[in-house]
TORKERO-901551 format. One record per residue: x, y, z of N, C-alpha, C, O in turn. Coordinates in steps of 0.05 Angstrom, whole numbers, plus 5000, padded with zeros to 4 digits. Each point is the difference from the previous one (the first is absolute). Layout:
residues N
XYZXYZXYZXYZ...
END
This chain:
residues 455
501749765000498350245000501750255000502350005009496650224980501350265002500250085029498149995015504350104993500450105027500050305000501850134988496249995025499850295002500750095028498849905019503150284983500850115026499150295003500750164982497849905039499150275005501650115024499949885021501550344975501650125021498450235012499850224988499149745036498550205014497049955000498949934980499950105044497249945003498350255006498049985014502850254975498450245003497650004981499149784991499950465002497750014982500549844975498549814993503650284992500449884974500649705002499049844984502650085035500749725003497649835008499649784989498950325030497649855010498049974977499049784995500450444991497949984979501049844976498449874987504250135008501149824979499549715007499049844984501850095041499749725008497149925002499249784992499150405018497249955003498749954972498449824997502450354984499049974973500949744987498549884985504050055020501149754988498549765010499449814985499950195041498549775011497349974987499049784997499850444995497449994987500149924971498149894989504250184998500149974971501649764990499549904978502450015038501749784991498549735002498449955018502049894962498849735001501749835019502450055004496449765008501549825019502249864985499649874980502850155031502449884988501350174979502049914988497050335007501150174979502550155009501950044985498250045041502350145010500149975030498049955013504450084998500549995029500850285009502050114990496550005029500550285008501150005028499049875019503250294985501250045026500250305005500850154983498449935041500150285008501850035024499749865020502250334979501850055022499350265013500050214987499549795039499450245015500649955029499449795010501850405004500749955028497750015020500349895022497550234970497850055019497949785000498849945021500649954956497849804999497350134998498049865002501950404993497450144996500550244982502250114999495649984988500050244985498850225017497949965012503450274989499050235015498550194982501250094980496349985026498650204985500850275010498850115019503350014970501350245011498250255001500450155019497749894963498350245003498550015027499150225008500649565005498750005026501850055024499150035022503649984973501850035023499650265015500149995025499350244962499550245016497649965019500050115022497949744970497849965017500749805023498850015021503149814974500949835021501450175022499749945023501950264968501450165020498050155018500550075023497149994966498050155015498049825014498250105014502149634983498249825013497349974987498249895012501550214963497549984986499749724987497749924994504549935003499949744988501949825017502150095008497049674997501749815015502449914982499649964976502750015036502449954985499849754983500850014976498349775035499949764984498150004977500249844982497950355018498050014979501150134974498749984980503750145021501250114976502049804988501350064980498949705032501849804990498549774988498049915011502949994966498849784986501949765001502250024988497149775024501849775003500649874972498149944985504450035010500849874974499249715000498949904980501749965042499449715000497049945000499249794989499250395022497149955000498850034973498149864993502950334991498850064975501549904975498949994978503649925026501649894978500549715006502349925007495749914991500249725008501649834981500949795007499450304968501449844980502850124994501449914982499450285034502650134997501849925023499249995023503349944971502049945021501050275012501150164985498649885041500850245013502649955014500349815016501750354978502649995013500450255017500050224990500249745037500350235018502950085001501749875013499050354974502750104999500450244982498150084986504350035015500850224983501549914976501949845002497450254974501749954977502450195001499650245000502849655000502450165002501350064974501450204997498249624982501250064974498449834979498849805006501450304969498749874978502149974978501150194990499449565002501849944978498449894977499749754997499350434986498149914979501549844978498849834987503750235010501649854979500049705006500049844982500050095044500049725008497349915012499749785010498250404988497349945009500049915029498749805007502750355011500049945029499650255016501050224992497849765030499750225020501049895027499449785008502150395006501049935026498250125021499450244999499749605020498150085020501149955028501049785005498950425012500649965028497449955015498450195004501149565004497549945013499950125028502150085011495649935000499650135026501549875023500350115021500649644975501749875020503050054996501649895014499050294966502850084996501549834979502350074994496549724996501449834981499950124972498050134992504149834992500150084972499049774982500849775005497650294976498849804983499850104971499250234995501649604986499850074972497449884989499549765004499050404981497549914988500350034970500450224990499349564995500150014971497350064989497949945012502050184964497550074988500349994969502250004990495550004997500050044971499250294993501150124982497049995033499050274996500050145027499249895020501750374981500150155024498250244998499850134979498949935043498250245002501150175023500049915023501050334972501250165020498050215010499450194986499549765038498150195012500850055029498449975019504250104984501150035027499250265014500550035024498350154961499150265012502450195004502249954991497350265024502050205006500450015030498649875016503450284992500650045029499750305006499950164982500049915044499750275008502550164993502249915007497650324981502350174994500950155025498450135013504149844994501150145023502450174991501149964978499850215040502350174995501849995024499149935022503550144975501949995023499650235019501750185002496049825012499350215019500649895028499049785007502550365010500549915027497549955016498150165000501849615012497749935017497849844987498249905014501850094959497849864986499949715007497849895006504549984994500049715006499049945028498849795005501750395014499249965028497150085005498749895018500350314968497550125008497649954981497849985009502849994965497850004980498749724997501349795004496150224989498549764994498950034972498850214994501549604988498950014974497149924999498849965021500150024955497249924997499549844975498550084982503049705016499549814978499049735010499049844983501150115042499349755012498050045023500050205013498349604991498050035020501250025028498950125018503449754986501350025026500850295006499950085024500950064956500750285004497550175007500250175018497649774969497550155006499149955029499250185013501049574996499349935027501850145020499150115020503549904974502050135018499450305002500350115021499050024956499450285001497650065018500050185016497949654980497650045017500649965029499250175017502249624990500649955028501850215012499750085023502250034961501850215009498450255008500550135020497549944963498450245005498249965024499850175018498949604984498249955023501649995026499150105020503249774980501749995024501050285007500150075024500450104956500950275006497850165015500650155018496949804974497850135015499949925029499650165018500749574987500149915027502250135017499550085022502849944966502350125014499750305004500650115021498450024958499750295002497950085021500350215013497749624991497950075019501149995029498750115018503649764986501249995027501850245005500950045023499750124957501850225002498650275003497850034990503450165023498950275001500350144973501749924985496750295010500450154975502850104997501250105019500049874957502750094997501249874975498749864985503950205011501349904975500149704997499949914977500449945045500249714997497349884992499949814983497950295028497449914992499550064970499049834985501850415007499650084972501849834981499149934978503350005031501749844984498849724995500049904977498949995044498849734997497750014980499549804986499050425012497750024983500650154974498250114988504349905004500850124975500549784980501649815005497150214972500249804978501150144975499050214992503049674996501150104975499849784979500849775004498050294973499849824977501650134978499650224992502349634997501750094978499049874974500049754998499250414983499049904975497250114994498249955016501550184962497450124993498649864978498250114987502549635008498549844981497549905013499350085022499349734964497549905011500449865026498450045019503649804984500449865025500550195023498849985021503050214975500650205021497650165008499550045024499150074956497750175006497749845014498850105018500849654973497849845012500749935028498250025018504249894988500749925027500050255018499349985023501550254966500050245016497150085007499550065024498749944957497350065006498649815019498550085017502149664980498849805018501150035028498449985019504250064984501150045027499050255014499550005024500250214960499050255011497149965009499250105021499249754963497349945008499949845025498450055018503349744984500149835024500850175024498749975021503450194977500950155023497950205010499650035024499150104958497950195007497749865015499050115020500249664970497849855013500949895027498349985018504249964986501049895026499750215022499949925024500150334970499950215021497549965017500050085024497849814965497649965015500449805023498750015020503249804975500549805021502250085019500649865019500750364976502250105017499450295009501150184987497349865033499350275009502550155010499950255002502349615004502450145010501450154977501650185005497749754970501450114977498250194985497549985001503750204984498550194984501150004971502149894994496450254988500950024973502750144997501549944982499150245037502650144999502349825005502350074994497249695017502249815005500849854975502249884999496150134980500649854976501650174980499550244998502349644988501550134979500449814977501349795004497750274972500349834977501450144978499250224992502949664997501650124979500249814976500749775003498650334973500349864975502250144984499850244995502349614998502450114988500349874972500049764997500450414983500649904973502050194986499850245003502049644983502150154986499050154976501350194991496449734998498950144977498350245009499550035024499850144957498450235007497049954999498550195002500749564996497249935001499849715009501949854999495750075010499549735008498149874980498950134983500949605019498249844983500550064971498350124986504049805003500650054972498149874981499950074976498549735033498149864982497650174994498549944981501050285035497750184994501150264990502450055001495850114988500950264989500550205023499549945023501450304970501050195020497750105019500450015024497350054964497950115017499049815022499850085023499649674970499349815021502349965021499449965024503150044966502249975019500150235019500649955024498950294967500050235019497749985019500250085023497549814968497749975018500749815023499350055023502149734971500849815020501850145021499649965024502350204967501750155019498450185018500349995025497950164964498350185016498249845019499650085023499449704967498349835018501549895024499050015022503449894974501649905022500850225019500049965025500650284965500850225017497650105016500450085023497249914966497650075016499649815023498850085020502149684977499749805022502350025020500249835018501550364979502150055019502849894993501850035016498549864960502549894992501850214987499050224993503649725005501950174985501049854976500949775003499150354974501049874976502550164991499850244993502549625006502550124992500749924972500949774995498750404985500649944972502750114993500950205011500449674969502750084993502049985023501850155002497749655015501549975025501049715003498649824992503850155019501149745005500649965030500650205014499349564995500949935027503049964998500949824986500750335029502949984999501049845024502349904999496150075022500849835022497549925016498150155003502049605007497849905017501349875025498749845014503750234992501549875022498950095027499250235004500949585015499350065028497250125004499650175018498649744965497250105004499550284993498150125009503750004975499650284990500150004970501749884987496450275001499950044972501350264993499250215011502749794970501150244990499450024970500549814985498350415007499250044972502050174986501650155012498349834961501950164983499450305002501750164993496049915018499350295004501350115025499850245005501449585011501250095025498249955024500950025023496649914973498249945022500749745013500949814987498750175040500749765015497949975022499150195012500149564993498049945021500349725009501049824986498150135039500049735011497849834986497950114994502749645002498149834985499649735013501949885010495650024990499549755013499749774980500849775006498150284971499549794980500750104972499150224992502749634994500950084974499249784980500849775003497550294978499149824979501450084974499750234991501749584996501550064976498549884976499949764997499050424986498549914976500950164976498450124986504249895010501250174980500349874973501850074984496549745010499949894973501449734998500849885021499550024955501149734995502950024989500850194988500749605019502649954988500049734987498449835007503350134974500149744985500749785019501750035018497249734977500649775016502949924995500849964977500950005043502849944996500549754984502049984986496249825017500349754985499850064970501649904984496550275009499650064972502250194990501049974978499750235038501950214991502849904998501550094983499349725034502949935002500649704997502349934995495749905008500749715002498549834980499049795006500950314969498849854978501350074974501150224997498949604984501050054974497850094981500550034976497150015034497850124984500650294995501250135017497949984960500550284994498550195019497649975003503750235008498750205017500750284990501950034985496450165022500450284991501750155020501049885020499250384976501750175017498950025028501450085019496049864986498850015026500149735014499149975023502049824964500149745012497549844997499549815015498850264965497649854994500449824976501550074982497249705018500249814978498750134975497850105001503749894977498950104975498049804989500749764997496950334997498049824989498650134976500050254997498949594986498450094977497150055010499449955023499050154959497250055007498549755007497950015014503049764976498649745006501249875026499249785006502550375008501249925025502249794998500949905020499950054955502449834996502550175005500150234992501949655022502550155005501550054974500049844982501250405017501550084977498750234985498450145011502449894964498950214983498749864975500349764996498450414988498849894975502249884982499549804986502850335014502249904983501649775012501149844986498950155041501649795014498449885023500750055023497349804972498549875022501649785013501749874987497850095039501349795015498149765002497850035011503049744978498249775000499549905029501849995016495749934989499249875025500550175024500649905022499150364975500350195023497950214998499650134979498949915043497850205001500350165026501249905019497650334982500150165024497750205001498950074979500350005045497750195003500250125028501549915017496850294988499950135026502150215004501150114981499549955044501750235007503049964992501550195000499349564995502849964992500449994970502249934990495750154995500249994971499450274987498250145009503349934970499550244985498149934978500849954977496650075028497949914982499250244983499250215011500949784962499150224983497050065005498449825002501150445000497250095004498850084973500450234991498249594997498950054973497750205001499250114980499649935044497850195003501050295004498350184998504249865007501150265005500350164974500849884980498750385020500350164975503050054994500650084977501249885042502850054996501449754991499849795014501650214964501449764991502249925019501450175011498949574994502149915018499250005029501749935017495950154990499150015028499949715012499549814985500850175041499849755014497750015020499350225010499549564995497849995019501050075028502249925007496250225008500850075027499849765019498349834995503350155025500049775018497750025020500450115022497349784971497850005019498449744997500549844982497750115037498549765001498249964975499649784991499350455000498249994977501349864976498849844986503850235009501449884978501049725007499749824983501450145041501149745007498049784998500649784990497050275020497949794999499349934971499849764993499850444991499349954972502249874984499649844982502950245024502349884987500249715007500649834983498950105043500149735008497949834986500649774992497050335005497949854986500749964971499749784990501450434997500749974972502449814997500149844981501750175038502449834998499349715001501149834986496950105031499149725001498949914972500649784991497850404997498949934974502249984979499949824983502150365018502149994980501849765003501049894980499550035045501649765004498749754988501349844988496150145017498549774989499950024969500449804987499250445002500050034971502749924988500149864980502150235033502649944990500649705002501249884982497850005039500449715004498649844979500949784992496850334998498449854980500650104972498549944981503650225015500750094974498350224988499950044976498850115042498350224991501350275005502150015014496850204975501250275003499250135026497650025005504350085011499350145025498850284994500650114978497949995040498850274997501650215013501549955019498350304971501450225012498450115023497649995001503950135019498750125023499150284993501750174994495849885009498850264995497850055021498049865001502550345015498050065021499750305003501950145005495749954992499350295004499350035029498349865011502850345002499750055028497050035007498550134986500749755036497350035011499850255018497950055011504250104991500150235018501749945024500949785004499450425013501549975024498350075024498450194999501849665022498450055024501749955025501649825001498150365019501649975024498350075024498350174999502249695023498750065025501850195016502449994999496350205015501450195017499149975029500450195016498549584991499049965027497049944998498850024979500049915044497249925001498350234989500150235010498349714969498250194989501250204981498650194991504049795003501350204983501649864978501449805005498450304971501549884978500150184976498850225000502549694979500150154975500149814977501349795001497250274977499949834976500350194976498950214999502749704981500250154975500049804977501449814999496950254981500049864974499950224979498050134995504349904992500350214980499450275013501450085019496550064972499450265012498049995023499550205014499449574990498149965022501549965027501649825002497850355017501249995026497849995021498250175000501949635018498149985022501649995026502049865002497150295018501450015026498049945022497650024996503549925028498449975023498949725004501349804994496250195017498849755008499549824977500449755001498650364976499349834977502649874989499949774992502350385007502549894990501049785019501149804991498550235035500849805019498449744996501149785001496250254994498449774994500949864974500049764998500750404982501049894975502649845004500449804988501350315030502549865006499549735012501149804992497150195028499449755012498549814981500649765000497650344984498649834982501949884979499849764994502050404995501849904980501849785011500349794988500950275035502049815010498749745012501349795000496350235010498849755010499349824976499949765003499550364974499649844976502649894989500149794988502150375016502649924988501549805017501649844988498050155038501549815016499249724992497649944997504349884999499449734989498549835020500450025025498049804965498449795014497650125015500350215013497549654985497550095013500349985030498850165015502849654994500449975029501250265012499150095021502950034966501250245010498150244997500050175017498549844961498150224997498050005023499450225012499649554995498049985021501250085027498750145016503749764990501350075025500450305003499550115021501550014958500550295001497450155004499850195017498149744968497450135003498949975028498950195011501449585001498949965028501450185020498850105018503949934979501450185018499150294996499650145020500049944955499150274996497250055012499650215012498749604985497250035011500150015030498750175012502949665000500150005030501250275010499250105021502850014964501250255008498050234998500350205015497749784968497950214998498550025026499150225008500549555006498450005024501750035025499250125020503249764980501649995024502650164999501450025020499350094957502550154997502349814996499849755001502650374995502449844996501049895027499750135021501649644977501249885024502650165006501650044982498750055043502450165007501849865020501450135015498649614984501849855018502649954986500149874979502150235033502749944988500949725007499549905022502049984960501249745005503050004995501149834987500250385023502850044995501749775012502149934990496949955032501549785013500149754983501549815007496850174972500149764983502849974988500849774994500650455002502749984988502049895020502349934992497050045033501749885021498349805016499550055023499749734965498149825013501049875025498449925017504350064987501149865024500650195022501049925021498650344975500850205020498649955027501250015021496149954978498649965025500849755014500349995025500249804960500949745011502750035015500449905022501550254965502650035012500050205023501849995017496350204983500050215020498049965022499350185015499649584987498249945022497250124997498850075020500349964955497250084997499650284989497850074992504450095006499750274990500850014970502449984994495750044988500749984971501550244991501349994978498850235037501450244992502950005010501550184993499249645024502649995011502049864982499349814986503150285014502249874986501049775017499149965022502949894968501149785014501350095026500049865020501150394980501350115024498050145019500950125020496549874974498050125017499350284993498150115011503250024969499350274992497749994981499449804987499250435012497950044980501350164977500350245002500549624976501650144979498650234987501350194991496049805007498650214987500050265016499750224989500749765038500050235017502750085011500350205013501749644981502650045013501650234988501850105013497649984962501550214987498250244996497949974986502750255025498550254995501950194986501950105011497549964963501750174984499450295005497750075007504350104988499650295001498550094976500949974977496750145027498350084977499850304999498450104984503250045030499950295000501150124974500050254997
END
């Protein structure tokens, strides 16, 4: 049988494997998918996970549960040698393993783009994985608990200061959701006031949300500022060391939570550890039909899609444009890729990828959103409903749709759950410390042991 290897189980990889299971005849091909997590994360829901509007597990789709005819290998692909049709995988138990294949599908996705800024490695949390979203939520809820024990002053304000770096959709959505969560939490903490909160959105460009036009982007800035936030445009974070944010404008302030959402960088496996052709950004070069290579020099038995691929955008008016890295494209590319793989296997002609945008929609917190389709712009509650409606339809499997809907309905009556579970990250702490889950092995409470100068 034809051996098909899929590298990565994100949108494009999951939908490719899912489509192959539906379209391949029994015995026609053997499909293997390599991914370290064992689940696909529906990333557009991560901002709502940070705000407690969606349960963390409900944004994850189990690979083993839904890909029953696909061999799942839990591990990271470290290199691809297409000339010899082998991929090297470091499995989650640390062992190195070579996997042979006849056809490869590269859907490894992208990684968070970072810069050599002091303190980023120690302080920042990204937002590409559900574990990061849960950590952000728990960090903010725990900060409220600690701040309520302190008198008004710089340390209380530092704990309740949130900085989000990145003005794309991910950064703006998580910023709006966290601001909504923090504002609503004040009702449960009478010791705290709105003046104790400080929210900063920082972006190096002179505008946010590049996917929308200028006027809606300016509306979002004004909307966030009316809610008490500060938006720093044309500004960079030059240091985040020791719990202090220093901006390129010279401004400096104490900070409690730093979320890094400054865009995507090429996956290192694709950019540096493969003999497949890549462009200057480290993305796999693909044709419009998602085959690796160019029209003049196609690479046999190699395909790619999603955030790690430079896919030509045939719907764009500008020649040479590439599709933007978002879920709308990755899902549709994965579906087409499954069809093209089957067509190629059966000696038929693959189809080119052509998708006209359905518009852009973003949540800015409970009851607030923005939607744009060409010249049509909708803001406020209706846009927020459109955001929820679109994404509950887009999240794969009916089981996940129903679970998400049930959480939303319950939140309408009972509100969001505001219980932090920060100690989950140290499950043995209480056992080792005689029953105190907040204590370290030496008996200290690490979350309270360091009080930084926030003046």
